Every structure is written in structure tokens, then in C-alpha cells.
C-alpha positions as CSV (number, residue, x, y, z in Angstrom):
1,M,88.5,99.6,256.9
2,P,92.2,98.8,257.7
3,T,93.2,98.5,261.3
4,F,95.1,101.3,262.9
5,K,98.2,99.1,263.3
6,L,98.2,98.2,259.6
7,I,97.8,101.9,258.7
8,C,100.9,102.9,260.8
9,V,103.0,100.1,259.2
10,L,101.9,101.2,255.7
11,S,102.6,104.8,256.5
12,C,106.1,103.9,257.5
13,L,106.7,101.8,254.4
14,L,105.4,104.6,252.2
15,A,107.9,107.0,253.8
16,L,110.8,104.6,253.1
17,T,109.8,104.1,249.4
18,C,109.3,107.7,248.3
19,V,111.3,109.5,245.7
20,Q,111.9,113.1,244.8
21,P,109.1,114.6,242.6
22,L,109.9,116.1,239.2
23,I,108.1,119.4,238.9
24,G,110.3,120.9,236.2
25,Q,110.0,120.5,232.4
26,D,111.9,118.0,230.3
27,A,111.7,116.7,226.7
28,D,108.7,114.5,227.6
29,Y,106.8,117.4,229.1
30,K,107.2,119.4,225.8
31,M,105.6,116.5,223.9
32,Q,102.9,115.9,226.5
33,G,99.7,118.0,226.2
34,E,96.6,118.5,224.1
35,Y,96.3,118.6,220.3
36,S,93.3,119.7,218.3
37,G,92.5,119.9,214.6
38,S,90.6,118.2,211.7
39,V,91.0,115.0,209.7
40,S,89.6,114.3,206.2
41,A,87.6,111.1,206.1
42,D,85.1,110.0,203.4
43,G,85.1,113.5,201.9
44,E,84.3,115.2,205.2
45,E,86.4,117.3,207.6
46,L,86.0,115.8,211.1
47,K,87.3,117.5,214.2
48,F,89.5,115.4,216.5
49,G,91.2,115.9,219.8
50,L,94.3,114.1,221.2
51,Q,95.7,114.0,224.7
52,V,99.3,112.8,225.1
53,I,100.3,111.8,228.7
54,A,104.0,111.5,229.7
55,L,104.7,108.4,231.8
56,G,108.5,109.0,232.2
57,E,111.6,107.9,230.4
58,G,110.2,108.6,227.0
59,S,107.0,106.6,227.4
60,F,103.6,108.0,226.6
61,T,99.9,107.2,226.4
62,G,97.7,108.8,223.7
63,V,94.0,109.3,223.9
64,G,92.0,110.3,220.9
65,Y,88.5,111.9,220.9
66,R,86.0,112.1,218.1
67,G,84.5,115.6,217.7
68,G,87.3,117.4,219.7
69,L,88.8,117.5,223.2
70,P,86.7,117.1,226.4
71,G,84.7,120.3,226.8
72,D,85.4,121.3,223.2
73,G,83.3,119.2,221.0
74,W,84.0,115.6,222.1
75,D,80.9,113.5,221.1
76,M,81.2,111.4,224.3
77,S,81.9,108.2,222.3
78,D,84.5,105.9,223.7
79,P,87.9,107.5,223.3
80,K,90.7,105.5,221.7
81,R,93.6,104.7,224.0
82,V,97.1,103.7,222.9
83,E,99.1,102.8,226.0
84,N,102.8,102.9,226.9
85,V,104.4,103.9,223.5
86,K,108.1,104.9,223.4
87,A,109.2,108.0,221.6
88,V,112.2,107.6,219.2
89,D,114.5,110.4,218.5
90,G,112.0,113.0,219.8
91,K,109.2,111.6,217.7
92,L,106.1,109.6,218.9
93,S,104.0,107.4,216.7
94,L,100.5,106.2,217.7
95,T,98.4,103.8,215.7
96,A,94.6,104.0,216.1
97,W,91.4,104.0,213.9
98,D,93.3,102.5,211.0
99,A,95.6,105.6,211.0
100,T,98.9,106.5,212.4
101,V,99.5,109.8,214.3
102,Q,103.1,111.0,214.2
103,I,103.9,113.6,216.9
104,G,106.8,116.0,217.0
105,D,107.6,119.7,217.3
106,G,104.1,120.6,218.5
107,V,102.3,119.0,215.6
108,A,100.4,115.7,215.4
109,T,100.2,114.6,211.7
110,V,97.5,111.9,210.9
111,L,98.5,109.5,208.2
112,A,96.4,106.8,206.4
113,D,98.0,104.6,203.7
114,G,101.1,106.7,203.9
115,Q,99.2,109.9,203.1
116,A,98.6,112.9,205.4
117,I,94.9,113.3,206.0
118,G,95.0,115.9,208.8
119,K,97.0,117.8,211.4
120,L,96.4,118.5,215.1
121,M,98.2,121.4,216.7
122,R,99.4,121.4,220.3
123,L,97.6,124.0,222.4
124,E,97.3,125.2,225.9
125,R,93.7,125.7,226.9
126,K,92.8,128.2,229.7
127,S,89.7,128.2,231.9
128,P,87.3,131.1,231.1
129,T,87.2,131.9,234.8
130,L,91.0,132.0,235.3
131,G,91.9,135.2,237.0
132,E,88.3,136.0,237.8
133,K,88.0,138.9,240.3
134,P,85.9,138.5,243.4
135,P,82.5,140.2,243.4
136,K,81.9,143.2,245.7
137,G,81.4,141.9,249.2
138,A,83.1,138.5,248.6
139,V,85.5,137.2,251.2
140,V,89.0,137.0,249.7
141,L,90.7,134.1,251.3
142,F,94.0,134.3,249.3
143,D,95.3,136.9,246.9
144,G,99.0,136.1,247.1
145,S,99.8,138.9,249.6
146,S,99.8,136.8,252.8
147,V,98.5,133.6,254.4
148,D,96.8,135.5,257.3
149,G,93.5,133.8,256.5
150,W,94.9,130.3,256.7
151,E,96.5,128.0,259.2
152,H,97.9,124.5,259.4
153,K,97.7,122.5,262.7
154,G,97.4,125.7,264.6
155,K,100.3,127.3,262.8
156,P,100.4,129.7,259.9
157,A,100.0,128.1,256.5
158,N,102.9,128.2,254.0
159,M,103.3,130.4,250.9
160,T,105.9,130.2,248.2
161,E,108.3,133.1,247.5
162,D,106.3,134.0,244.4
163,G,103.0,134.3,246.3
164,L,101.3,130.9,245.9
165,L,99.6,129.0,248.7
166,K,101.0,125.6,249.5
167,Q,99.0,122.4,250.1
168,G,98.0,121.6,253.7
169,A,96.0,124.7,254.7
170,Q,92.6,125.4,256.2
171,S,90.8,128.7,256.3
172,K,90.4,130.5,259.6
173,K,86.9,131.6,258.5
174,T,84.0,129.2,258.3
175,F,81.1,129.1,255.9
176,G,77.6,127.8,255.4
177,D,76.0,128.1,252.0
178,H,78.4,129.8,249.6
179,K,80.1,130.1,246.2
180,L,83.8,129.5,245.9
181,H,86.4,130.2,243.3
182,I,89.9,128.6,243.4
183,E,92.8,128.2,241.0
184,F,95.2,125.3,241.4
185,L,98.4,124.0,239.7
186,L,99.2,120.3,239.7
187,P,102.9,119.3,239.6
188,Y,104.5,117.4,236.8
189,M,105.3,113.9,238.1
190,P,105.5,111.6,235.1
191,K,106.7,108.5,236.9
192,A,104.0,108.6,239.5
193,R,100.8,106.7,239.2
194,G,97.2,106.9,240.5
195,Q,96.8,108.6,243.9
196,G,100.5,109.4,244.0
197,R,100.4,111.8,241.0
198,G,99.7,115.5,242.0
199,N,97.2,114.7,244.8
200,S,95.4,117.2,246.9
201,G,91.7,118.0,247.5
202,L,89.3,120.9,248.1
203,Y,87.1,120.2,251.1
204,L,83.9,122.3,251.4
205,Q,83.2,122.9,255.1
206,G,86.0,120.4,255.8
207,R,83.4,117.7,255.0
208,Y,83.0,117.2,251.3
209,E,85.9,116.8,248.9
210,V,86.3,117.7,245.3
211,Q,89.4,115.8,244.3
212,M,92.5,117.4,242.9
213,L,94.8,115.0,241.1
214,D,96.8,114.8,237.9
215,S,94.1,112.8,236.0
216,F,95.0,114.2,232.6
217,G,93.8,111.7,230.0
218,L,92.2,109.3,232.5
219,T,88.6,108.2,232.4
220,G,87.4,110.5,235.2
221,E,86.4,108.6,238.3
222,N,85.1,109.7,241.7
223,N,88.7,109.5,243.1
224,E,90.2,111.4,240.1
225,C,90.3,115.1,239.4
226,G,86.9,116.7,239.6
227,G,85.4,113.7,241.4
228,I,83.3,114.2,244.5
229,Y,85.4,111.7,246.4
230,S,83.6,108.3,247.0
231,I,80.3,109.8,245.9
232,K,80.2,110.7,242.2
233,K,82.6,110.9,239.2
234,P,82.6,114.0,237.1
235,D,80.3,114.1,234.0
236,E,83.4,114.8,231.9
237,N,87.1,114.7,232.8
238,M,88.2,118.3,232.3
239,C,91.6,117.9,233.9
240,L,94.3,119.8,232.0
241,P,97.9,118.7,231.8
242,P,100.1,119.3,234.9
243,M,101.8,122.7,235.3
244,Q,98.8,124.5,233.7
245,W,96.5,126.6,236.0
246,Q,93.0,125.2,236.5
247,T,89.9,126.4,238.2
248,Y,87.0,125.1,240.3
249,D,83.9,127.2,240.7
250,V,81.5,125.7,243.2
251,E,78.0,126.5,244.4
252,F,77.6,124.8,247.8
253,H,74.5,124.4,249.9
254,A,75.0,123.0,253.4
255,A,73.1,120.1,254.9
256,K,70.1,121.1,257.1
257,F,69.6,119.8,260.6
258,A,66.6,119.9,263.0
259,E,66.8,118.7,266.6
260,G,70.2,117.3,266.1
261,K,69.2,115.2,263.0
262,K,70.0,115.8,259.4
263,V,66.8,116.5,257.5
264,K,68.3,117.5,254.1
265,D,71.5,116.5,252.4
266,A,74.1,119.1,251.3
267,W,74.5,119.5,247.6
268,M,76.8,121.2,245.2
269,T,77.3,122.3,241.6
270,V,80.9,122.3,240.3
271,A,82.4,123.7,237.2
272,H,86.0,122.5,236.3
273,N,87.8,124.9,233.9
274,G,84.5,126.5,233.1
275,V,82.6,123.2,232.3
276,V,79.9,122.0,234.7
277,I,80.9,118.5,235.8
278,H,78.4,118.2,238.7
279,E,75.0,119.8,238.7
280,K,73.0,119.9,242.0
281,V,74.6,116.7,243.2
282,K,73.4,115.6,246.6
283,L,76.0,114.7,249.2
284,P,74.5,112.0,251.5
285,K,77.6,111.7,253.7
286,K,80.9,113.3,254.4
287,T,83.6,112.1,251.9
288,T,86.5,109.9,252.7
289,A,89.1,111.2,255.1
290,A,87.2,114.5,255.7
291,P,88.5,116.2,258.8
292,N,85.0,117.3,259.9
293,N,81.9,115.2,260.6
294,E,78.6,116.3,259.2
295,G,76.8,118.8,261.5
296,P,74.6,121.9,261.6
297,G,77.5,124.3,262.1
298,P,79.6,126.0,259.4
299,G,83.0,124.7,258.4
300,F,86.3,125.7,257.0
301,I,87.8,125.4,253.5
302,Y,90.5,122.7,253.6
303,L,93.2,122.1,251.0
304,Q,94.6,118.6,251.6
305,N,98.3,117.9,252.0
306,H,99.0,114.5,250.3
307,G,102.7,115.1,250.0
308,N,102.6,116.5,246.5
309,E,103.5,120.0,245.6
310,V,100.1,121.4,244.6
311,R,99.8,125.2,244.5
312,Y,96.8,127.6,244.8
313,R,96.0,131.2,244.1
314,N,93.0,133.6,243.7
315,I,90.7,132.0,246.3
316,W,87.5,133.8,247.3
317,V,84.1,133.0,248.7
318,D,80.9,134.8,247.8
319,K,77.4,134.6,249.2
320,L,74.6,132.7,247.4
321,D,72.0,135.3,248.2
322,S,72.2,139.1,248.7
323,K,70.4,138.7,252.0
324,D,73.1,136.4,253.4
325,A,76.7,137.0,254.4
326,A,79.4,134.8,252.8
327,E,81.3,134.3,256.0
328,S,79.6,132.5,258.9
329,K,79.4,134.3,262.2
330,V,78.9,131.0,264.1
331,D,82.0,129.4,265.7
332,E,82.6,125.7,265.1
333,S,84.9,123.4,266.9
334,K,87.5,122.3,264.4
335,Q,88.9,118.8,263.9
336,D,92.4,118.8,262.5
337,C,93.7,116.1,260.3
338,V,96.4,113.8,261.8
339,L,99.1,111.5,260.5
340,E,100.2,113.9,257.7
341,L,103.5,113.6,256.1
342,S,106.6,115.1,257.7
343,G,108.2,118.2,256.2
344,E,110.9,116.1,254.5
345,Q,108.3,113.7,253.1
346,E,106.2,116.5,251.8
347,T,108.8,117.1,249.1
348,R,108.6,113.5,247.9
349,Q,106.3,111.4,245.7
350,S,105.2,107.8,246.3
351,N,107.1,105.0,244.6
352,E,104.8,103.7,241.9
353,T,105.7,100.1,242.4
354,F,104.9,100.2,246.0
355,K,101.7,102.1,245.4
356,A,100.5,99.5,243.0
357,K,100.7,96.8,245.7
358,I,98.5,98.6,248.1
359,E,94.8,97.8,247.5
360,M,93.4,100.8,249.3
361,D,93.1,104.5,248.9
362,M,96.1,106.2,250.4
363,N,93.9,108.9,251.9
364,Y,93.3,106.3,254.7
365,V,97.0,105.9,255.2
366,L,98.1,109.5,255.2
367,Y,95.2,111.6,256.3
368,L,92.9,110.2,258.9
369,P,90.2,111.9,260.9
370,A,91.1,112.6,264.5
371,E,89.2,109.6,265.9
372,Y,92.1,107.5,264.8
373,E,94.4,109.5,267.0
374,K,92.1,108.6,269.9
375,K,92.3,104.9,269.0
376,K,96.1,105.2,269.0
377,S,96.1,106.7,272.4
378,G,93.6,104.1,273.7
379,L,90.9,106.7,274.5
């Protein structure tokens, strides 16, 4: 664990080395994305999937999947990665599996010995639960009409002019066992890397984080999109490209306590874009940088502010059982996060060179539990 003094120094350095994020669309964005189709091999038609990741300034990484894209037929064999390839005149050429894939104008043509053996078409997948309406009796936390149900450091949370909730918000209502639906949009930040690329997080009860991050095309680790932070990586990386709406659907069961001691771990099942990536996973501890400690009381839903422009919509909570209410009626003392980015810094992204030199998770640098504030004050 880094010392508090070191954390403060690193935070200041990070603020000085930030650059403006790119959330619009450029020529690289139009080439980036998912491609799916079939290839002829040994007299058979084999389904293939391809993910093309923009790295900025015309550079890309390609990831090929036998059987189809993740969540759509991939046979779970090792994907083939082709790293840091430059596009030329709006065309991208990737070589893998004794074949060459030429990408342009929304089509990936697969060539072997100079002959076309297949085509993969660019597509935009949508989660089957996108736009799902809350069941009768569910608690609607955000529907785009107001931020009345959310706050940030004791002040109202922020909403965009087009009715999207901004990162850095916690629900005023608290919950025990519950189901949750949330839709989120990751920004397009091609030059960013790692934890500096579209970072936020969904904290159940303010204790257990399901990471939100632009992990499109990555391996899928516990600190990447869909990971239960510091506890378990997703069974499959279902992260879609940035600027496409995605969903988490979570069934959460709170930890059980008796006489002040935990007697049963919390657990959750998580579906990312309609695919179950965690099934009844036990949560033996709170996750890294959680604003709340584990305890018997209910907790709020927290959407982490990591300085990246992540957006949310259609957030609702439902009960697990018809006998129970979704919303908890028990008050809980709340522990706000501290050392968040300033308003000016919130519109910036981390410089990738600086980020690569820091051998630690930036959650520790930017969002620390309140006990660090006490250390700073000498309490």
C-alpha cells in the first residue's frame, strides 16, 4: 500500500500530465469495431470474429476469434492478436493464421495465397436487455428526467443536457439484496491506455465494484470491464467498442452478519450485454477503493468518478423476492470518497506515458476511502 504522502505527490503529477479526452468520432473510429462472417478452409465454411481496436494516429490492434465473436460463437481457443499496425490510405492489413485480412469501408476481406476466402462484415451488436423497462414495483433510480435520486459529496449529481447521468454519483436510497439494471456508455479515448481509458465502476452497496472500463479487445481481467475488482475476472470479455451502449444486469445478495461478525459472504451474478460473466460469485471482502466498509446495513449504489466521461441511463433496482421491498428502510451512515479529481481535471484523460510508469492501480491515487483523509489530518 503506498504511503499517503506518495499518493498526494502522484495525484499532483497526474493532474499536471493530463490531456483532453477525445470523445468524438474520427477516421480511426469508423474502422474500429467488430466484424463477423465466415471463411472457407479445407472445404468447410468456418465462422470467424474480428475485433479492431483504435490506438490513435492510425494505429490499430486486431484480435481474431475462431467460431465467432465473444458471446456469439467464440470457441474459447486462444485469440490471435496482431498488435500496433498502421493503416495506409484508409486501409488496414493484418496478417494471422497464414492469411491476410484487409479492412476498409466496413468490410474485412480474408485472403490466402492472394485469393479471397471469406468476408467479415462490420456490425454493431446491442445488448438484449438494452432499454429494458423496470418491472412493476421496481425502484427507478434514473430515467433521464432528473437527478433527484442521486447526489455527489452532499450536492446534487450532474446530468447532461440530453438526459444522461454523469460519473461521480451515489444513490440517495440504499439497498440490501436486490437486482439492478444499468446502461452505460464508455468514451472514445484511443490514445489512452489501461486504467486511463474510459474508467468508472458500479459499486453495489458502495462496497463491491463491477469495473467499467474501455476493455474492448483485451483479455478480460479483474480490473477490466466486467471484472469484480481485485476478486475475479469475467468468464468472457463482453466489452463492446466505446460509444456503444452497454448493460449490466446484476443479482446481488448482501453479506450476512450476526453479533457484529460476518457469517456469510455477499455474492452476485452479473450479465454483461446479456451474457452471464459471473455466476454466484462469492465476495469475501470489499473491493479496492470501495467507499463503504463491509457491514450489516444496506448501502448505496455508487458510480465512480475516475475523470473519464462515462455516461449512464435507465437505472433501476428490483426486489429479489416478492416478499421483500427493493429499497431498504434502514438508514446507514455513508462514507463519501475523497481525493476525487477537480472539475477541470474531470474533463481530461491521463497521459499514457506517465500512466505506464506508475506500478499501481490509479484507484488508490484518485479515489481513496475516507480513512486516508483522517491520516492526512493526523486523526
